[in-house]
C-alpha positions as CSV (number, residue, x, y, z in Angstrom):
1,M,105.2,42.2,-20.9
2,Y,108.2,40.1,-21.8
3,I,108.2,41.3,-25.4
4,H,109.1,44.8,-24.4
5,D,111.9,43.5,-22.3
6,F,113.1,41.5,-25.3
7,F,113.2,44.6,-27.5
8,R,115.2,46.4,-24.8
9,S,117.7,43.5,-24.8
10,L,118.5,43.9,-28.5
11,T,121.4,46.2,-27.9
12,L,123.2,45.0,-31.0
13,L,120.3,45.7,-33.2
14,Q,120.3,49.4,-33.0
15,S,120.4,51.8,-35.9
16,S,123.9,52.7,-35.0
17,Y,124.9,49.2,-36.2
18,Q,123.5,49.8,-39.7
19,F,126.8,49.8,-41.6
20,I,126.1,49.2,-45.3
21,D,123.2,47.7,-47.2
22,E,121.7,47.7,-50.6
23,R,120.9,51.4,-50.4
24,F,124.6,52.3,-50.1
25,F,125.3,50.6,-53.5
26,I,122.5,52.2,-55.6
27,D,125.0,54.4,-57.5
28,K,128.0,52.0,-57.4
29,D,129.2,49.3,-59.7
30,Y,131.9,46.5,-59.7
31,V,131.6,45.9,-56.0
32,Q,133.9,43.3,-54.5
33,E,135.6,42.5,-51.1
34,I,139.4,42.5,-50.9
35,D,142.0,42.5,-48.1
36,C,144.7,45.0,-47.3
37,L,147.4,43.1,-49.2
38,Q,145.2,43.2,-52.4
39,L,144.7,46.9,-51.9
40,T,148.5,47.4,-52.1
41,E,149.0,45.1,-55.0
42,N,146.3,46.9,-57.0
43,N,147.7,50.4,-56.1
44,L,144.6,51.3,-54.1
45,D,144.5,53.2,-50.9
46,P,146.8,51.3,-48.5
47,Q,145.6,53.2,-45.4
48,K,142.3,51.3,-45.3
49,G,141.7,48.4,-43.0
50,N,142.2,44.7,-43.1
51,H,138.8,44.1,-44.8
52,N,137.6,46.4,-47.6
53,L,135.0,46.8,-50.3
54,I,136.1,48.3,-53.6
55,Y,133.6,49.8,-56.1
56,I,133.3,52.4,-58.8
57,N,131.0,55.4,-58.2
58,Q,128.8,55.9,-61.2
59,K,129.5,59.7,-61.0
60,H,133.3,59.2,-60.9
61,T,134.1,56.2,-63.1
62,E,137.8,56.9,-63.5
63,K,138.9,55.1,-60.3
64,Y,138.0,52.6,-57.7
65,E,137.0,53.8,-54.3
66,T,137.2,51.8,-51.0
67,Y,135.1,51.2,-48.0
68,C,136.6,49.8,-44.8
69,L,134.8,46.8,-43.3
70,D,136.8,46.4,-40.1
71,D,134.1,47.8,-37.9
72,L,131.6,45.5,-39.5
73,Y,133.8,42.5,-38.9
74,Q,134.3,43.5,-35.3
75,Y,130.5,43.7,-34.9
76,M,130.0,40.3,-36.5
77,H,132.7,38.9,-34.2
78,Q,130.6,40.1,-31.2
79,L,127.4,38.5,-32.6
80,S,129.1,35.2,-33.4
81,H,130.2,34.7,-29.8
82,L,126.8,35.1,-28.2
83,Q,125.3,31.8,-27.0
84,M,121.9,30.5,-26.2
85,T,121.3,30.2,-22.5
86,I,118.0,28.9,-21.1
87,P,116.9,27.2,-17.9
88,A,117.4,23.5,-18.0
89,S,113.7,23.1,-16.9
90,K,112.6,25.0,-20.1
91,A,114.8,23.0,-22.5
92,I,111.8,21.0,-23.7
93,Y,110.3,24.3,-25.0
94,L,113.4,25.3,-27.0
95,E,111.9,24.4,-30.4
96,A,108.7,26.3,-29.6
97,G,110.8,29.3,-28.5
98,I,112.7,29.3,-31.8
99,L,109.4,29.2,-33.8
100,E,108.0,32.0,-31.7
101,A,111.0,34.1,-32.4
102,I,110.8,33.4,-36.2
103,Y,107.1,34.3,-36.1
104,L,107.8,37.6,-34.4
105,Y,110.8,38.4,-36.7
106,D,108.5,37.8,-39.7
107,S,105.8,40.0,-38.4
108,L,108.1,42.8,-37.6
109,W,109.5,42.7,-41.1
110,L,106.1,42.5,-42.8
111,N,104.6,45.3,-40.8
112,S,107.6,47.6,-40.8
113,S,107.4,47.9,-37.0
114,K,109.0,50.8,-35.3
115,A,110.2,48.5,-32.6
116,I,113.2,47.7,-34.7
117,D,114.8,49.1,-37.8
118,S,113.7,46.8,-40.6
119,H,116.8,47.6,-42.6
120,L,118.8,45.6,-40.1
121,L,116.8,42.5,-41.0
122,L,116.4,40.3,-44.1
123,P,113.1,38.8,-45.2
124,L,112.8,35.2,-44.2
125,L,112.7,33.7,-47.7
126,H,116.0,35.6,-48.5
127,L,117.5,34.1,-45.3
128,H,116.4,30.7,-46.3
129,N,118.1,31.2,-49.7
130,L,121.4,32.0,-47.8
131,F,121.1,28.9,-45.6
132,C,120.5,26.8,-48.7
133,Q,123.6,28.4,-50.3
134,C,121.5,29.9,-53.0
135,P,122.3,33.7,-52.7
136,Q,121.7,34.1,-56.4
137,N,117.9,33.7,-55.7
138,N,118.1,37.0,-53.9
139,K,119.4,38.9,-57.0
140,N,116.1,40.6,-58.0
141,D,115.7,42.3,-54.6
142,F,119.3,42.8,-53.8
143,P,121.1,43.2,-57.2
144,K,124.2,44.8,-55.8
145,T,124.8,42.9,-52.6
146,Y,123.4,39.4,-53.0
147,M,126.9,37.9,-53.6
148,I,128.9,39.8,-50.9
149,E,129.7,37.1,-48.4
150,C,130.3,39.4,-45.4
151,L,126.8,40.9,-45.8
152,Q,125.3,37.4,-46.1
153,Q,127.0,36.4,-42.9
154,L,125.9,39.7,-41.2
155,Y,122.2,39.0,-41.8
156,I,122.5,35.4,-40.7
157,L,124.2,36.4,-37.4
158,R,121.6,39.0,-36.7
159,F,118.9,36.4,-37.2
160,Y,120.6,34.1,-34.7
161,Y,121.1,36.9,-32.3
162,F,117.4,37.8,-32.5
163,I,116.4,34.2,-31.7
164,I,119.0,33.8,-28.9
165,Q,117.8,37.0,-27.2
166,Y,114.1,36.1,-27.6
167,C,114.6,32.7,-26.0
168,Y,116.7,34.2,-23.2
169,V,114.0,36.7,-22.3
170,R,111.0,34.4,-23.0
171,F,112.2,31.8,-20.6
172,Q,113.3,34.2,-17.9
173,C,116.9,33.0,-17.7
174,Q,118.6,33.0,-14.4
175,K,122.2,32.6,-13.4
176,Y,121.8,29.0,-12.3
177,H,120.4,25.8,-13.6
178,T,120.8,26.8,-17.3
179,L,121.2,24.9,-20.5
180,T,123.9,26.6,-22.6
181,H,123.8,26.7,-26.4
182,P,122.9,23.2,-27.7
183,H,125.5,22.1,-30.2
184,H,122.8,21.6,-32.8
185,F,121.3,25.1,-32.3
186,H,122.1,26.5,-35.8
187,I,120.8,23.3,-37.5
188,L,117.7,23.5,-35.3
189,V,117.1,27.2,-36.3
190,Q,117.4,26.4,-40.0
191,N,115.0,23.4,-39.7
192,K,112.4,25.6,-37.8
193,L,112.8,28.3,-40.4
194,R,111.9,25.8,-43.2
195,Q,109.0,24.6,-41.1
196,Y,107.7,28.1,-40.6
197,I,108.0,29.1,-44.2
198,K,106.1,26.0,-45.3
199,E,103.3,26.6,-42.8
200,R,102.8,30.3,-43.0
201,P,100.6,32.4,-42.8
202,I,100.1,31.7,-39.1
203,Q,97.0,32.8,-37.3
204,H,98.0,31.7,-33.8
205,I,101.5,30.5,-32.8
206,Q,99.9,27.6,-30.9
207,D,98.9,26.1,-34.3
208,L,102.6,25.7,-35.0
209,T,104.2,25.1,-31.5
210,F,101.3,23.4,-29.6
211,L,102.2,25.9,-26.8
212,D,99.7,28.7,-26.2
213,N,101.2,32.2,-26.0
214,P,98.4,34.8,-26.0
215,I,100.9,37.6,-25.2
216,L,102.7,37.0,-28.5
217,D,99.5,36.6,-30.5
218,Q,98.1,39.8,-29.1
219,Y,101.3,41.8,-29.8
220,I,101.4,40.6,-33.4
221,S,97.7,41.3,-33.8
222,S,98.4,44.9,-32.7
223,L,101.1,45.2,-35.4
224,E,98.6,44.2,-38.1
225,K,96.0,46.8,-37.2
């Protein structure tokens, strides 16, 4: 089944790429991102990397502590350079493939599937808020991290990666006769996300895409049992 091949393809969505999330900041305050020059100017640890978070630990309030973000930025750099590649003969199905990927992403999150670490993902409505440049709307659920731009970008890039890999496997991409990353891909994804949020809950993906996919419907049904 292609869905299992898809999960195996998600090499950049392993738990080893967890980095930091809301849980890391439970006992921390005054979180902000600064660069290495600002570290030096503020007499903080100059041995840290080019990108850093500073914060105060609630148990040790007398000084700021730092967390190096360089590995996170390198990871995001990898994600940002991945491109959509599908057979030209399947290009007509691209919008349906994106909607299918969003449907699967949503189902994995809602059902806390073991197929992927849910802490690597962000709920669709929260992603929608980021795309709309309204991160403040995520404050109730993510009070410590909702305004940290690098984490916003991290979740967006993971979402794109999930969709790119899904379409790649779904349409059985080969080396030749491919369509590479439409220039409007990011806009298309955001439009399809809005459409999906407006139409959900979904009983069968065909209701949304007009393209029957019993494999996907059966897999999602198994998650809900």
